[in-house]
C-alpha beads as a LAMMPS data file, in Angstrom:
LAMMPS data file: protein, C-alpha beads

257 atoms
256 bonds

1 atom types
1 bond types

-500.0 500.0 xlo xhi
-500.0 500.0 ylo yhi
-500.0 500.0 zlo zhi

Masses

1 110.0

Atoms # bond

1 1 1 7.067 -14.998 -11.041
2 1 1 9.031 -13.829 -8.011
3 1 1 7.674 -14.441 -4.515
4 1 1 8.732 -12.713 -1.304
5 1 1 7.490 -13.837 2.111
6 1 1 8.875 -11.959 5.112
7 1 1 7.793 -10.683 8.536
8 1 1 9.568 -7.367 7.901
9 1 1 8.345 -4.767 5.394
10 1 1 11.804 -3.277 4.887
11 1 1 13.363 -6.636 4.098
12 1 1 10.487 -7.691 1.832
13 1 1 10.807 -4.471 -0.176
14 1 1 14.593 -4.802 -0.303
15 1 1 14.414 -8.321 -1.739
16 1 1 12.071 -7.190 -4.501
17 1 1 14.164 -4.072 -5.137
18 1 1 17.439 -5.986 -5.496
19 1 1 15.729 -8.584 -7.706
20 1 1 14.361 -5.880 -10.046
21 1 1 17.749 -4.159 -10.144
22 1 1 19.529 -7.391 -11.063
23 1 1 16.955 -8.546 -13.618
24 1 1 17.349 -7.814 -17.319
25 1 1 14.877 -5.070 -18.152
26 1 1 14.572 -4.206 -14.455
27 1 1 11.051 -5.626 -14.177
28 1 1 9.410 -8.442 -12.224
29 1 1 6.255 -9.892 -13.745
30 1 1 4.428 -10.852 -11.675
31 1 1 5.564 -10.118 -8.121
32 1 1 3.853 -11.673 -5.112
33 1 1 4.938 -10.012 -1.892
34 1 1 3.650 -11.217 1.482
35 1 1 4.364 -9.505 4.794
36 1 1 3.556 -11.498 7.920
37 1 1 2.652 -10.003 11.257
38 1 1 4.947 -12.015 13.528
39 1 1 4.371 -11.396 17.219
40 1 1 8.046 -10.823 18.005
41 1 1 9.014 -9.159 14.739
42 1 1 9.625 -5.543 13.826
43 1 1 7.841 -4.118 10.806
44 1 1 10.734 -1.917 9.681
45 1 1 14.513 -1.797 9.509
46 1 1 15.320 1.861 10.133
47 1 1 18.637 1.721 8.292
48 1 1 16.886 0.593 5.120
49 1 1 14.079 3.127 5.584
50 1 1 16.477 6.043 6.114
51 1 1 18.621 5.057 3.129
52 1 1 15.540 4.891 0.906
53 1 1 14.167 8.235 2.093
54 1 1 17.552 9.868 1.456
55 1 1 17.687 8.429 -2.070
56 1 1 14.121 9.535 -2.792
57 1 1 14.927 13.054 -1.628
58 1 1 18.048 13.183 -3.805
59 1 1 15.951 12.219 -6.827
60 1 1 13.170 14.697 -6.050
61 1 1 10.519 12.120 -5.176
62 1 1 8.042 11.970 -2.295
63 1 1 9.294 10.246 0.846
64 1 1 7.877 7.012 2.216
65 1 1 5.528 8.713 4.692
66 1 1 3.963 10.960 2.053
67 1 1 3.269 8.013 -0.246
68 1 1 1.874 5.935 2.636
69 1 1 -0.558 8.718 3.541
70 1 1 -2.168 8.575 0.098
71 1 1 -3.461 5.114 1.042
72 1 1 -4.135 5.658 4.725
73 1 1 -3.938 9.063 6.506
74 1 1 -2.318 7.930 9.749
75 1 1 -2.136 11.418 11.290
76 1 1 -5.853 12.043 10.755
77 1 1 -6.658 8.676 12.311
78 1 1 -4.718 9.684 15.424
79 1 1 -6.630 12.983 15.508
80 1 1 -9.904 11.071 15.293
81 1 1 -9.332 9.332 18.652
82 1 1 -10.585 5.976 17.401
83 1 1 -13.771 7.359 15.796
84 1 1 -13.882 6.198 12.189
85 1 1 -16.806 8.459 11.292
86 1 1 -14.713 11.411 12.404
87 1 1 -11.770 10.118 10.355
88 1 1 -13.884 10.018 7.206
89 1 1 -15.280 13.479 7.911
90 1 1 -11.871 15.028 8.578
91 1 1 -10.422 13.467 5.456
92 1 1 -13.151 14.812 3.200
93 1 1 -12.629 18.289 4.640
94 1 1 -8.896 18.023 3.904
95 1 1 -9.294 16.835 0.319
96 1 1 -9.251 20.264 -1.400
97 1 1 -5.992 21.098 0.376
98 1 1 -4.490 17.697 -0.459
99 1 1 -5.315 18.157 -4.134
100 1 1 -3.643 21.568 -4.166
101 1 1 -0.504 20.340 -2.405
102 1 1 0.443 18.109 -5.334
103 1 1 -1.785 19.211 -8.232
104 1 1 0.036 17.178 -10.867
105 1 1 0.060 13.991 -8.782
106 1 1 -3.331 14.304 -7.081
107 1 1 -5.513 15.833 -9.799
108 1 1 -7.103 12.456 -10.517
109 1 1 -7.605 11.664 -6.839
110 1 1 -5.898 9.770 -4.047
111 1 1 -6.210 6.142 -3.044
112 1 1 -7.916 6.714 0.294
113 1 1 -10.249 9.163 -1.443
114 1 1 -11.397 6.393 -3.804
115 1 1 -11.923 4.080 -0.830
116 1 1 -14.185 6.518 1.035
117 1 1 -15.711 8.431 -1.897
118 1 1 -15.905 6.085 -4.878
119 1 1 -17.883 7.025 -7.961
120 1 1 -19.384 10.314 -9.066
121 1 1 -20.881 13.060 -6.946
122 1 1 -23.528 13.041 -5.500
123 1 1 -23.557 9.231 -5.494
124 1 1 -20.267 8.691 -3.719
125 1 1 -19.844 5.379 -1.898
126 1 1 -17.761 5.039 1.270
127 1 1 -16.604 1.498 0.667
128 1 1 -14.703 1.104 3.926
129 1 1 -17.641 2.297 6.022
130 1 1 -19.970 -0.063 4.153
131 1 1 -17.686 -3.032 4.822
132 1 1 -17.334 -2.172 8.496
133 1 1 -21.039 -1.466 9.004
134 1 1 -21.850 -4.776 7.332
135 1 1 -19.350 -6.563 9.548
136 1 1 -20.830 -4.911 12.656
137 1 1 -24.469 -5.579 11.799
138 1 1 -24.515 -9.130 10.470
139 1 1 -22.776 -12.448 11.021
140 1 1 -21.952 -14.926 8.305
141 1 1 -21.583 -12.335 5.552
142 1 1 -20.005 -13.817 2.427
143 1 1 -16.399 -12.671 2.339
144 1 1 -16.535 -11.505 -1.271
145 1 1 -18.400 -8.464 0.049
146 1 1 -15.269 -7.367 1.910
147 1 1 -13.535 -5.769 -1.057
148 1 1 -13.096 -2.202 -2.255
149 1 1 -12.276 -0.848 -5.704
150 1 1 -9.875 1.891 -6.681
151 1 1 -9.972 1.659 -10.474
152 1 1 -13.145 3.222 -11.876
153 1 1 -13.655 2.564 -15.621
154 1 1 -15.956 5.561 -15.901
155 1 1 -13.104 7.850 -14.839
156 1 1 -9.934 5.909 -15.577
157 1 1 -10.440 4.473 -19.051
158 1 1 -8.958 7.494 -20.807
159 1 1 -6.966 7.815 -24.027
160 1 1 -3.884 9.374 -22.432
161 1 1 -0.844 7.102 -22.709
162 1 1 0.293 7.904 -19.170
163 1 1 -1.922 8.948 -16.277
164 1 1 0.054 7.690 -13.274
165 1 1 -3.069 6.986 -11.199
166 1 1 -4.417 4.576 -10.197
167 1 1 -1.913 1.708 -10.249
168 1 1 -3.611 0.037 -7.274
169 1 1 -6.733 -1.702 -8.589
170 1 1 -8.533 -2.976 -5.503
171 1 1 -8.123 -4.393 -2.024
172 1 1 -9.851 -7.225 -0.218
173 1 1 -10.145 -8.201 3.432
174 1 1 -10.479 -11.789 4.671
175 1 1 -11.651 -12.097 8.288
176 1 1 -11.079 -15.378 10.094
177 1 1 -13.321 -15.536 13.153
178 1 1 -11.766 -18.791 14.316
179 1 1 -8.315 -17.270 14.754
180 1 1 -9.548 -13.681 15.294
181 1 1 -7.309 -12.537 12.451
182 1 1 -7.653 -10.515 9.270
183 1 1 -5.738 -11.105 6.047
184 1 1 -5.495 -8.310 3.491
185 1 1 -4.844 -8.508 -0.246
186 1 1 -3.918 -5.732 -2.662
187 1 1 -3.753 -5.951 -6.447
188 1 1 -1.656 -3.702 -8.675
189 1 1 -1.569 -3.664 -12.461
190 1 1 1.824 -1.952 -12.342
191 1 1 3.978 -0.366 -9.651
192 1 1 7.152 1.716 -9.472
193 1 1 9.256 -0.064 -6.880
194 1 1 11.708 2.723 -6.069
195 1 1 9.342 5.698 -5.978
196 1 1 6.231 4.046 -4.568
197 1 1 6.735 0.421 -3.527
198 1 1 7.784 0.882 0.100
199 1 1 5.342 3.699 0.824
200 1 1 2.497 1.780 -0.786
201 1 1 3.190 -1.249 1.408
202 1 1 3.349 0.956 4.494
203 1 1 0.042 2.638 3.642
204 1 1 -1.633 -0.697 2.929
205 1 1 -0.347 -2.159 6.179
206 1 1 -1.782 0.772 8.126
207 1 1 -5.077 0.430 6.265
208 1 1 -5.121 -3.262 7.163
209 1 1 -4.451 -2.516 10.820
210 1 1 -7.251 0.069 10.811
211 1 1 -9.754 -2.353 9.302
212 1 1 -8.647 -5.183 11.588
213 1 1 -8.983 -2.974 14.643
214 1 1 -12.469 -1.854 13.643
215 1 1 -13.457 -5.507 13.192
216 1 1 -11.995 -6.518 16.549
217 1 1 -9.353 -8.641 14.834
218 1 1 -5.578 -8.755 14.456
219 1 1 -3.951 -8.149 11.088
220 1 1 -2.124 -11.381 10.264
221 1 1 -0.611 -10.588 6.868
222 1 1 -0.637 -8.342 3.820
223 1 1 -0.270 -9.893 0.367
224 1 1 0.432 -7.659 -2.638
225 1 1 0.128 -9.056 -6.156
226 1 1 1.734 -6.843 -8.812
227 1 1 1.271 -7.588 -12.498
228 1 1 4.384 -5.667 -13.548
229 1 1 6.791 -4.454 -10.855
230 1 1 9.171 -1.909 -12.392
231 1 1 12.357 -0.588 -10.842
232 1 1 11.049 2.850 -11.735
233 1 1 14.321 4.688 -12.262
234 1 1 17.739 4.289 -13.858
235 1 1 20.168 1.875 -12.264
236 1 1 22.736 4.662 -11.910
237 1 1 20.476 6.683 -9.615
238 1 1 19.933 3.818 -7.175
239 1 1 23.277 2.008 -7.355
240 1 1 24.331 3.251 -3.921
241 1 1 20.955 2.345 -2.409
242 1 1 21.188 -1.183 -3.793
243 1 1 24.621 -1.629 -2.233
244 1 1 23.193 -0.452 1.100
245 1 1 20.259 -2.876 1.167
246 1 1 21.802 -5.879 -0.598
247 1 1 23.730 -7.118 2.498
248 1 1 20.477 -7.317 4.461
249 1 1 18.899 -9.585 1.850
250 1 1 22.030 -11.717 1.579
251 1 1 22.181 -12.133 5.362
252 1 1 18.552 -13.208 5.515
253 1 1 19.042 -15.750 2.724
254 1 1 22.039 -17.192 4.582
255 1 1 19.919 -17.586 7.721
256 1 1 17.085 -19.223 5.736
257 1 1 19.464 -21.712 4.139

Bonds

1 1 1 2
2 1 2 3
3 1 3 4
4 1 4 5
5 1 5 6
6 1 6 7
7 1 7 8
8 1 8 9
9 1 9 10
10 1 10 11
11 1 11 12
12 1 12 13
13 1 13 14
14 1 14 15
15 1 15 16
16 1 16 17
17 1 17 18
18 1 18 19
19 1 19 20
20 1 20 21
21 1 21 22
22 1 22 23
23 1 23 24
24 1 24 25
25 1 25 26
26 1 26 27
27 1 27 28
28 1 28 29
29 1 29 30
30 1 30 31
31 1 31 32
32 1 32 33
33 1 33 34
34 1 34 35
35 1 35 36
36 1 36 37
37 1 37 38
38 1 38 39
39 1 39 40
40 1 40 41
41 1 41 42
42 1 42 43
43 1 43 44
44 1 44 45
45 1 45 46
46 1 46 47
47 1 47 48
48 1 48 49
49 1 49 50
50 1 50 51
51 1 51 52
52 1 52 53
53 1 53 54
54 1 54 55
55 1 55 56
56 1 56 57
57 1 57 58
58 1 58 59
59 1 59 60
60 1 60 61
61 1 61 62
62 1 62 63
63 1 63 64
64 1 64 65
65 1 65 66
66 1 66 67
67 1 67 68
68 1 68 69
69 1 69 70
70 1 70 71
71 1 71 72
72 1 72 73
73 1 73 74
74 1 74 75
75 1 75 76
76 1 76 77
77 1 77 78
78 1 78 79
79 1 79 80
80 1 80 81
81 1 81 82
82 1 82 83
83 1 83 84
84 1 84 85
85 1 85 86
86 1 86 87
87 1 87 88
88 1 88 89
89 1 89 90
90 1 90 91
91 1 91 92
92 1 92 93
93 1 93 94
94 1 94 95
95 1 95 96
96 1 96 97
97 1 97 98
98 1 98 99
99 1 99 100
100 1 100 101
101 1 101 102
102 1 102 103
103 1 103 104
104 1 104 105
105 1 105 106
106 1 106 107
107 1 107 108
108 1 108 109
109 1 109 110
110 1 110 111
111 1 111 112
112 1 112 113
113 1 113 114
114 1 114 115
115 1 115 116
116 1 116 117
117 1 117 118
118 1 118 119
119 1 119 120
120 1 120 121
121 1 121 122
122 1 122 123
123 1 123 124
124 1 124 125
125 1 125 126
126 1 126 127
127 1 127 128
128 1 128 129
129 1 129 130
130 1 130 131
131 1 131 132
132 1 132 133
133 1 133 134
134 1 134 135
135 1 135 136
136 1 136 137
137 1 137 138
138 1 138 139
139 1 139 140
140 1 140 141
141 1 141 142
142 1 142 143
143 1 143 144
144 1 144 145
145 1 145 146
146 1 146 147
147 1 147 148
148 1 148 149
149 1 149 150
150 1 150 151
151 1 151 152
152 1 152 153
153 1 153 154
154 1 154 155
155 1 155 156
156 1 156 157
157 1 157 158
158 1 158 159
159 1 159 160
160 1 160 161
161 1 161 162
162 1 162 163
163 1 163 164
164 1 164 165
165 1 165 166
166 1 166 167
167 1 167 168
168 1 168 169
169 1 169 170
170 1 170 171
171 1 171 172
172 1 172 173
173 1 173 174
174 1 174 175
175 1 175 176
176 1 176 177
177 1 177 178
178 1 178 179
179 1 179 180
180 1 180 181
181 1 181 182
182 1 182 183
183 1 183 184
184 1 184 185
185 1 185 186
186 1 186 187
187 1 187 188
188 1 188 189
189 1 189 190
190 1 190 191
191 1 191 192
192 1 192 193
193 1 193 194
194 1 194 195
195 1 195 196
196 1 196 197
197 1 197 198
198 1 198 199
199 1 199 200
200 1 200 201
201 1 201 202
202 1 202 203
203 1 203 204
204 1 204 205
205 1 205 206
206 1 206 207
207 1 207 208
208 1 208 209
209 1 209 210
210 1 210 211
211 1 211 212
212 1 212 213
213 1 213 214
214 1 214 215
215 1 215 216
216 1 216 217
217 1 217 218
218 1 218 219
219 1 219 220
220 1 220 221
221 1 221 222
222 1 222 223
223 1 223 224
224 1 224 225
225 1 225 226
226 1 226 227
227 1 227 228
228 1 228 229
229 1 229 230
230 1 230 231
231 1 231 232
232 1 232 233
233 1 233 234
234 1 234 235
235 1 235 236
236 1 236 237
237 1 237 238
238 1 238 239
239 1 239 240
240 1 240 241
241 1 241 242
242 1 242 243
243 1 243 244
244 1 244 245
245 1 245 246
246 1 246 247
247 1 247 248
248 1 248 249
249 1 249 250
250 1 250 251
251 1 251 252
252 1 252 253
253 1 253 254
254 1 254 255
255 1 255 256
256 1 256 257
């Protein structure tokens, strides 16, 4: 098991990325990655983010922002002016276009789609709205109710060897009324660290901030548990990227020691 605990998403991802690169087989199993919301900290290191986006572009993969939007559509939330019902409505209207944009990647759905329209039509369940309505209407709700599923056995237990979606299994939210904070947990069976890892963390963080804001709380941390964290590419393709981010991880370890 490899554990990362940092107040900076870029640094947390970099530590896991360098570890996977240096490990025989280029896998971490399992990975526990925790990102803390420190009051004086910055969520991202722009040098790391830009280097990653450039490497993703060179390899023909989606950039960080595109991946993040599959988990939480930040631009639609801004358009909604703080109205979550409008966010859900806008997103559902955009879904046909989103599916067509990346038909091979999105033909089985998107993560935020599963969160707001889980199951089979016409019995879709908006899990996020249920959680928030429950939080708004009642006090003392058992916290096990504050979880949402992505993986749907009825749709996802298929015979195909590779489907690509969904790797994220479910998320849970842990409100603490005493401290007015919200912790968020995410569970992955597998994840591709280079192609998806950073963008997934960014999308989850934004989802956590959205849920915390709607609950009148502050997001305190995001914890991702990954059963098998794979580098997700050949070492040759990311050798330059590793050399760019490695000094940041080494510097942080020197400070910690």
